[in-house]
C-alpha positions in Angstrom: -0.1 -49.9 -44.7 1.4 -50.4 -48.1 -0.8 -50.9 -51.4 0.2 -54.8 -52.2 -0.3 -55.3 -47.9 -4.0 -54.0 -48.3 -4.5 -56.8 -50.8 -3.5 -59.2 -49.2 -5.4 -58.4 -46.3 -8.3 -57.8 -48.9 -7.8 -61.6 -49.9 -6.7 -62.9 -46.9 -10.2 -61.6 -45.3 -12.0 -63.5 -49.0 -11.0 -66.3 -48.1 -12.2 -66.1 -43.7 -15.8 -66.1 -45.1 -15.1 -69.2 -47.6 -15.4 -72.5 -46.2 -13.3 -74.5 -44.4 -12.9 -77.0 -47.3 -11.9 -74.1 -49.7 -9.1 -72.9 -47.3 -7.9 -76.3 -46.7 -7.5 -76.0 -51.1 -5.8 -72.8 -51.1 -3.2 -73.1 -47.8 -2.0 -76.6 -49.5 -1.3 -74.6 -53.1 0.7 -71.8 -51.3 4.6 -72.2 -51.4 7.1 -72.4 -48.6 7.4 -68.1 -49.1 4.2 -67.1 -49.8 3.2 -69.2 -46.5 5.3 -67.2 -44.8 4.4 -64.3 -45.6 0.5 -65.2 -44.8 1.6 -66.3 -41.4 3.1 -63.7 -40.9 1.2 -60.4 -41.6 -0.4 -59.6 -38.9 -3.3 -58.0 -40.2 -4.8 -61.2 -41.5 -3.9 -62.7 -38.1 -5.8 -59.7 -35.6 -8.8 -60.6 -34.0 -11.3 -57.3 -32.9 -9.5 -54.7 -30.2 -6.1 -55.5 -31.4 -6.0 -53.4 -34.6 -4.6 -49.2 -34.1 -7.8 -47.4 -34.4 -7.8 -45.0 -37.6 -7.4 -41.3 -36.4 -11.2 -40.7 -38.1 -13.2 -44.0 -37.3 -15.8 -44.0 -35.0 -14.6 -45.0 -31.1 -15.5 -47.8 -29.2 -13.8 -51.0 -28.2 -12.9 -53.7 -30.7 -11.9 -52.5 -34.7 -14.4 -56.1 -35.9 -11.7 -57.4 -37.7 -12.2 -60.8 -38.8 -9.6 -63.2 -38.1 -9.4 -66.5 -40.5 -11.6 -68.8 -40.6 -13.9 -66.6 -38.4 -17.2 -65.2 -39.9 -16.9 -61.1 -40.5 -19.5 -59.3 -38.7 -21.3 -56.8 -39.3 -19.7 -52.8 -39.1 -20.9 -51.6 -35.8 -23.3 -48.6 -36.7 -21.4 -45.6 -36.6 -20.5 -43.7 -33.2 -18.7 -40.1 -33.2 -16.1 -39.4 -34.8 -12.3 -39.6 -33.3 -10.3 -37.1 -33.2 -6.3 -38.0 -34.4 -5.7 -40.0 -30.7 -2.9 -39.6 -28.6 -3.5 -42.4 -26.4 -4.3 -45.7 -27.5 -5.8 -47.9 -24.5 -6.3 -51.6 -25.1 -8.0 -52.7 -21.7 -8.6 -56.5 -21.5 -8.8 -59.6 -19.4 -5.3 -62.2 -19.3 -5.0 -63.6 -22.7 -7.1 -61.2 -24.7 -3.8 -61.0 -27.0 -2.5 -57.1 -25.7 0.7 -58.2 -25.7 1.2 -59.1 -29.3 -0.8 -56.5 -30.4 1.9 -54.4 -28.4 4.9 -55.7 -29.8 3.2 -55.5 -33.3 2.5 -52.0 -33.3 6.0 -51.0 -32.4 7.4 -53.8 -34.8 4.7 -51.5 -37.9 6.1 -48.6 -36.5 10.0 -49.4 -36.1 9.4 -50.9 -39.8 7.4 -47.8 -41.4 10.1 -45.3 -40.1 13.2 -46.9 -39.8 16.3 -44.8 -38.7 16.3 -42.6 -35.9 12.5 -43.5 -34.7 13.1 -43.6 -31.1 10.3 -46.1 -29.0 10.3 -45.5 -25.5 8.7 -49.5 -24.0 7.8 -48.9 -20.4 6.4 -51.8 -17.8 6.1 -52.0 -14.4 10.1 -53.5 -13.9 12.9 -53.4 -16.3 12.7 -56.9 -15.6 9.3 -57.4 -16.8 10.1 -55.2 -19.7 12.8 -57.5 -20.7 10.4 -60.9 -19.6 7.3 -59.8 -21.3 7.7 -56.6 -24.1 10.7 -57.5 -25.9 11.6 -61.2 -25.0 8.2 -62.9 -24.2 6.2 -65.7 -26.2 4.2 -62.5 -28.0 7.1 -60.2 -27.7 9.1 -58.4 -30.3 11.8 -60.2 -31.0 9.3 -63.6 -31.2 7.3 -61.1 -33.8 10.1 -60.4 -36.1 9.5 -61.0 -39.2 12.3 -63.3 -42.0 15.1 -61.3 -43.0 14.1 -58.4 -40.1 15.8 -59.4 -36.8 15.8 -57.6 -33.8 18.8 -57.3 -31.4 18.5 -56.5 -27.8 21.3 -54.8 -26.0 20.6 -56.4 -22.6 23.1 -53.7 -21.1 23.1 -50.4 -23.0 18.8 -51.2 -21.8 18.3 -50.7 -26.0 16.3 -52.5 -28.9 17.6 -52.6 -32.0 15.3 -53.3 -35.3 16.3 -54.5 -39.3 15.6 -50.8 -40.2 17.4 -48.8 -37.7 14.7 -47.6 -35.6 15.9 -48.1 -31.4 13.3 -49.0 -28.4 14.7 -47.9 -24.9 14.1 -49.9 -21.6 12.2 -48.2 -19.1 10.7 -49.1 -15.1 7.2 -47.7 -13.7 9.3 -47.6 -10.7 12.2 -45.2 -12.1 10.5 -42.7 -13.2 13.6 -40.2 -13.1 15.2 -41.5 -16.1 11.9 -40.5 -18.5 12.6 -37.2 -17.4 15.1 -35.3 -20.1 15.2 -38.7 -23.1 12.7 -38.0 -26.1 10.9 -40.2 -27.7 8.4 -40.0 -30.5 6.2 -43.5 -29.5 5.7 -44.9 -25.9 4.7 -48.7 -25.7 3.5 -48.9 -21.9 2.2 -52.7 -20.1 0.2 -52.9 -17.1 0.4 -50.0 -16.3 -1.7 -50.6 -13.1 1.7 -52.5 -12.2 3.5 -49.7 -11.9 4.6 -48.2 -8.7 5.0 -44.7 -9.4 2.5 -44.8 -12.2 1.6 -41.3 -12.0 4.8 -39.3 -12.0 6.4 -42.0 -14.8 3.4 -41.3 -16.5 3.9 -37.5 -16.8 7.6 -37.8 -17.2 7.0 -40.3 -20.3 4.4 -37.3 -21.9 6.8 -34.5 -21.6 8.9 -35.9 -23.5 7.2 -37.3 -26.3 7.3 -34.7 -28.5 9.3 -36.2 -31.3 7.2 -35.9 -35.5 4.6 -34.9 -35.9 2.2 -36.9 -34.2 3.0 -38.7 -31.2 1.9 -41.7 -29.5 1.6 -43.8 -26.9 -0.1 -47.4 -26.2 -1.3 -48.5 -23.3 -1.8 -52.5 -23.0 -3.2 -53.2 -19.2 -5.9 -55.5 -17.3 -7.6 -53.2 -15.8 -7.4 -52.5 -12.0 -9.6 -50.0 -9.7 -7.1 -46.9 -9.5 -8.0 -43.4 -9.4 -4.9 -42.6 -11.8 -5.8 -45.4 -14.2 -9.4 -44.8 -14.4 -8.7 -40.5 -15.7 -5.8 -42.4 -18.6 -8.3 -44.5 -19.9 -11.0 -41.7 -19.6 -9.0 -39.8 -21.4 -8.1 -42.8 -24.4 -9.3 -44.4 -27.2 -10.4 -47.5 -25.8 -10.1 -51.1 -27.0 -10.4 -54.8 -25.8 -12.7 -57.4 -24.6 -12.3 -60.9 -22.8 -10.1 -63.7 -22.8 -12.8 -66.0 -24.4 -12.1 -63.5 -27.0 -9.1 -64.9 -28.3 -9.6 -67.6 -31.1 -5.9 -68.9 -30.3 -6.5 -69.5 -27.0 -7.0 -73.0 -25.5 -10.2 -73.8 -25.0 -9.6 -75.8 -22.6 -8.3 -73.3 -20.8 -11.1 -70.7 -21.3 -13.3 -72.8 -20.2 -11.2 -73.9 -16.6 -10.4 -70.5 -15.8 -14.2 -69.0 -16.8 -15.6 -72.2 -14.3 -12.9 -71.5 -11.6 -13.6 -67.3 -11.9 -17.0 -66.2 -13.5 -18.5 -63.8 -12.2 -16.4 -63.1 -8.9 -14.4 -59.5 -9.1 -10.9 -61.1 -9.9 -12.9 -63.1 -12.9 -14.4 -59.6 -14.1 -11.0 -58.1 -14.0 -8.6 -60.6 -15.4 -11.0 -62.1 -17.4 -13.2 -60.1 -19.0 -11.6 -56.6 -19.1 -13.8 -54.8 -17.2 -13.1 -51.5 -14.9 -14.9 -52.0 -11.1 -14.4 -48.4 -9.8 -15.7 -47.7 -6.2 -18.4 -45.2 -5.5 -17.2 -42.5 -3.2 -18.9 -43.1 -0.2 -20.6 -46.4 -1.0 -22.5 -48.7 1.3 -20.1 -52.3 -0.4 -17.0 -51.8 -2.1 -15.6 -54.8 -4.3 -13.5 -55.7 -1.7 -15.9 -56.2 1.1 -17.9 -58.4 -1.1 -15.0 -60.6 -1.8 -13.7 -60.8 2.1 -17.8 -61.8 2.2 -17.9 -64.4 -0.4 -18.4 -67.9 0.4 -15.7 -69.9 -1.8 -16.6 -73.4 -0.6 -20.0 -74.9 -0.1 -22.2 -73.1 1.4 -24.6 -74.1 5.0 -26.9 -76.7 4.4 -28.8 -75.9 7.5 -30.8 -72.8 7.2 -33.3 -72.3 9.8 -35.2 -69.8 7.5 -34.6 -69.2 3.7 -36.7 -65.6 3.3 -37.5 -64.8 -1.3 -36.5 -60.6 -1.1 -39.1 -59.3 -4.0 -38.8 -55.4 -4.8 -41.4 -55.2 -7.9 -41.1 -52.6 -10.7 -43.4 -49.8 -10.6 -45.0 -50.3 -13.8 -45.3 -52.8 -16.1 -42.3 -51.2 -18.5 -40.1 -49.8 -15.7 -37.6 -51.2 -14.3 -36.5 -55.0 -12.7 -38.4 -56.9 -10.3 -35.9 -57.7 -7.3 -36.0 -61.2 -6.5 -33.7 -61.9 -4.0 -33.5 -65.6 -2.0 -31.2 -65.2 1.2 -30.9 -67.3 4.3 -30.2 -67.4 8.1 -28.1 -70.8 9.1 -28.1 -72.3 12.2 -24.9 -70.9 12.8 -26.6 -68.0 12.9 -25.4 -66.0 9.7 -27.1 -64.6 6.8 -26.7 -66.0 3.5 -27.4 -64.8 0.1 -28.6 -67.6 -2.1 -29.6 -66.9 -5.4 -30.6 -64.0 -7.6 -33.9 -64.7 -10.1 -34.6 -60.8 -10.4 -35.7 -60.5 -13.1 -37.0 -57.1 -16.0 -39.5 -56.5 -19.0 -42.4 -59.0 -17.4 -46.1 -58.1 -16.8 -47.0 -57.9 -13.1 -48.2 -62.4 -13.5 -44.9 -62.9 -15.4 -42.4 -61.7 -12.4 -45.3 -63.2 -9.8 -44.7 -66.4 -11.3 -40.9 -65.8 -11.0 -41.2 -65.2 -7.2 -43.1 -68.7 -7.2 -40.6 -70.4 -9.2 -37.7 -69.0 -6.9 -39.6 -69.9 -2.7 -40.4 -73.7 -4.7 -37.2 -73.9 -6.1 -35.8 -73.1 -2.4 -38.8 -74.3 0.1 -38.7 -70.8 1.3 -40.5 -70.5 4.1 -41.8 -66.4 3.1 -41.8 -64.0 0.8 -41.3 -60.4 1.5 -42.4 -57.9 -0.9 -42.7 -54.2 -0.8 -45.8 -52.8 -0.7 -45.4 -48.6 -1.2 -45.5 -49.1 -5.4 -49.3 -50.7 -5.8 -50.0 -51.7 -2.2 -51.4 -54.3 -1.2 -52.3 -55.2 -4.9 -48.7 -56.5 -4.8 -49.5 -59.1 -2.6 -52.8 -60.1 -4.4 -51.6 -60.5 -7.2 -48.8 -62.5 -6.0 -51.0 -64.9 -4.2 -53.2 -65.1 -7.4 -49.9 -66.3 -8.5 -49.9 -69.5 -6.0 -52.4 -68.8 -2.8 -50.2 -70.9 -0.6 -47.1 -68.0 -1.0 -46.7 -67.0 2.5 -46.2 -63.6 1.3 -45.5 -60.8 3.6 -46.0 -57.2 2.6 -43.9 -54.7 4.0 -44.1 -50.7 4.1 -41.1 -49.6 3.7 -40.2 -46.1 5.8 -36.6 -44.7 5.3 -35.3 -44.4 1.8 -33.1 -47.2 0.5 -29.7 -46.0 0.9 -31.3 -45.3 4.7 -32.3 -48.8 5.2 -29.5 -50.7 3.1 -27.2 -49.2 5.7 -28.0 -51.2 8.8 -27.6 -54.4 6.2 -24.3 -53.7 5.2 -23.1 -54.0 8.6 -24.1 -57.4 8.7 -21.6 -57.8 6.2 -18.4 -55.7 7.5 -19.2 -57.2 10.7 -19.2 -61.1 8.9 -22.4 -62.4 10.3 -23.9 -61.9 6.2 -21.7 -63.6 3.5 -22.5 -65.0 -0.7 -23.1 -67.8 -1.1 -22.0 -67.4 -4.9 -20.9 -64.5 -7.6 -23.6 -62.2 -8.8 -22.4 -59.7 -11.0 -25.8 -57.6 -11.8 -26.7 -57.0 -7.8 -22.5 -56.5 -6.9 -23.0 -53.9 -9.1 -25.9 -52.1 -7.7 -24.6 -52.8 -3.7 -21.5 -51.6 -4.9 -23.5 -48.0 -6.4 -25.6 -47.8 -3.6 -24.5 -44.9 -0.7 -25.4 -43.4 2.1 -28.1 -40.7 2.2 -29.7 -42.8 -0.5 -27.6 -42.5 -3.7 -27.2 -44.5 -6.1 -24.4 -44.0 -9.3 -26.0 -46.3 -11.6 -28.9 -45.5 -14.3 -32.4 -47.1 -13.2 -33.0 -47.9 -10.0 -32.0 -50.5 -7.3 -34.2 -53.2 -7.3 -31.9 -56.8 -6.8 -29.9 -54.5 -3.9 -33.4 -53.6 -2.7 -34.7 -56.9 -2.7 -31.6 -58.6 -0.8 -32.0 -56.0 1.9 -35.7 -56.9 2.6 -34.4 -60.4 3.0 -31.8 -60.1 5.5 -33.4 -57.3 6.9 -36.3 -59.9 7.9 -33.9 -62.4 8.2 -31.7 -60.8 10.9 -33.5 -57.7 11.5 -37.2 -58.3 11.5 -39.7 -57.3 13.8 -40.0 -60.1 14.9 -36.6 -60.1 16.2 -37.7 -57.7 19.7 -35.3 -54.5 19.5 -33.2 -54.4 23.3 -35.2 -52.3 26.2 -34.2 -51.0 29.2 -35.9 -52.5 31.9 -37.6 -50.5 34.9 -36.6 -50.9 38.1 
């Protein structure tokens, strides 16, 4: 960034902190060329996560830069220094502004380096590169500044910038095209969609050897994929949610969140989360999505049970409180997750009572391994009429969860809604008792207790071989 651009950025940041009336007063008095300069000056409009990380700034998701009209954020606490990075990954939800960030990054490089600069543009297909990265609404042609025309020679697959720099089109389905060409920089879009991602990436990186500091920008919506997970682990990462983009219509954002909030698709496509499956997990993300009910839940419940996994201490793990039901159709359903952490025994006991009353539960099943009968006594003190049944967990968490996981696999149990924290715990529980997250699977264990009571409990006598 030049000294003139730095001065402009400081002026814009001061304007962003001013009130609406002051901003309107200043903007109305700008000349047409000044307004055009402001509109085309990308650093003034980039929101957190869209700005290129410096070689030695704290790493993390987002840059903290405030857009005009928004209050500037306080600087984040210093983190570990980022070395001279080679790969920057913007991993974010749909509508975050990944394409705009990629186009502006490439345009700035072309403007700064001029003739002889070679940039690789790689998408899932050559058509995707053209439609999104070059000619899209936020593509290279659209973000070009006044007086800096961008020409796309479609037959040659070459983008020519006003500075003399050139960018070349490649496809993630044709890695051989990248065997040989050399580049200074590369922009890779939606790498999760590439058909031959790893081979294409390797050929690209082997040819990224021009200039003093070759770099790659990856812009992608996350997807569970071992290669993408490894690539991101070795990158400087920024990004965020669809809702972090202040330039999207609020009604659109609200509609998308209403439709997908809490689901796997929503967490990946809207929130930009990487939801990887743990090897050997009892539940997978795919299994949970198959078992999620899309319509209204069955109202004719034969029984409703609240499962409780009490914390080991007042300052320890959360208290798992999960409500499940057995429908008249014989199917189990997870109705609600009311788990809570950081409360005293009286506090979480009150939450259990509230959940039982809200759902009209006929029983509360509570594990008594931690605290013995004291746990049941605490609950009865909160509500003497509460139908509490203490159970002793004879097996480890993984062992007693496995039969419940089989209920979901066989289509006998479902999720009547989205329960992100519970689902994260389920997908981290492995056969043999392993758990892939920090802490304890309190929510998962509470759900297991409730469904075991409803569908696998002692009241359902096991089959026996009758004597002749």
